N, C-alpha and C positions, 0 to 999 in steps of 0.2 A: 162641268169643268173636269171633274174626276175622270170621266170617260175619255176625254181628250188626252189627259196625261197617261192613262192606261194604254191607249192606242200608240202614243208616241214611244212609250217604254217598250211595248211589244215590237214595234218596227225597229227600234234601235237594237234590241236584243237579237232579232232575226238578222239584221244587217251585220252585226258583229260575228255571228256564227258563220254566215255565208262568206264574209270577207276573209275570215281566218282559214277557211277551207282553200282559198286561192293563194293566200300570202302567209304561209306558216313561217317561212324564213324571210326575214326582212333586213335589208341593208340599212344600217343606222349611221355609218360614217365610212369614209374611204377616199383615197386618191391614188393616182399614178404619179410616180416621181418624174419630174422633168429633168432630162439629162442633156449635156452638150451634144450637138449634132454629130460629133465624132464617135459617140458611144452608142453601139448598136443594141444594147440591152437596158432594161430598166426593171422596176418592181412596182407591184400594186399592194396597197395596204388597205384592208377593209375590216369592218366590224359588222358581224351578222348577229341578229337575235332570232332564236327559234321559238315560235309560239305554238309548236305542235309536237308530235312525237320525235324521239331521237332520230337523227339522220346523219349522213356522212357526205361531206364535200369530197368528190373523187377526182375532179379535174376542172380546168378552166380553159375556155377557148377565147382567143382574141384575134379578130380578123386583121388587125394591123401588125401582128407579129407572126413569125414562122412557128413559134412554139410558146406555150404558157405552161409553167411547171409549178407544182406546189413544193415549197421548200421549208426546211427547218434548219436551225443552227445547232451544231453539236460541238462539244469541247473534246478535241483530240490532242492529248498530251500538252494541254495548256494553250492550244491554238483553236480559235473559233473558226469552224468551217461550215459552209452551206451543204446540205444534202437534200436531194429530191426525195419526197415521200409519196405514198400512194393515196393519201387522203387525210382528212381531219374530221374527227367525230364532233358532232354538235348535240349536246344533251337536250332532252326535252325541257323546254322552257329555260334553256341555257343560252350562252352566247359563244361566238368564236371571234377572237381578236387576232388578226394577221397584222403585225406591226414591224417597224424598222428594227426593233431589238429582238425579234423572235421569228415565229412562223410568218411566211409571206408568199406572194405569188411572183415568180420571176417571169419576165416577158423577154424572150430571146429572139434576136434577129428582126428588129423593127423594120417595117417596110420603108419608113421615112422617119425623120426626127419628129417627136411629139411637141406640139406647140404649147407653151405654158398658157394657162387659162382656157385651153380648149377642153372638150370632153371626149371620152372614148367609151366604147361599149365592150363589155366582157360578158361571156355566158358562163354561168356557174352550173356545173353538172353534178347531180347528186346520185347516190348509190341506188335509189329507188327509181331512177330514170327521169326524174323531174329535172327541168332546166329553168334557169332564171337569168334574164338579161339585166345587167346593172349598168348604169352610166356613172362614170367617175371623172372628176376634174383632173387635169394635169397640173401639178404644182411642184414647186421646188422643195417644199416640205409641208408637213401637216400644219393646218391653221387652227387646230384645237388649242384650248387653254393648256393642255398637258405639254404640248410641244414648246410653249413659251418658257416652261420651267426646266426643260431638259436640253442641254446643249452637248452634242457629241463632237469631240475633236479627234481628228485622225492625223 
């Protein structure tokens, strides 16, 4: 019996190492905001966890939009404005949160309106040349527990 557990442990250990080599940055949460059909732009919000060495997200591509840009929010004389940035660093064993209240992905020039409850694919491009395709649901707002506690009024 001891030998069986030893073999299972070794197999599990090896599969963890080989899996981490392929999936160092993992999507843990995210969605694309559903907008009215008359609005040609939207945004994507994601949370990534990095289980490997430090890396940098340098761009995103979305086949359903003319352009995808990485954005941050800056305070200019008391006014909050969006600004395009050239990337976001993700520390080793750290995370990157792109949210409604901060850094995010702008999706400009949608080919057609996105249907709520559908899914869309985006490709994340990293500084080391790695690419990762992620699938995100289209929703009016986040469905996480956090969003139930925060209500933004405009």
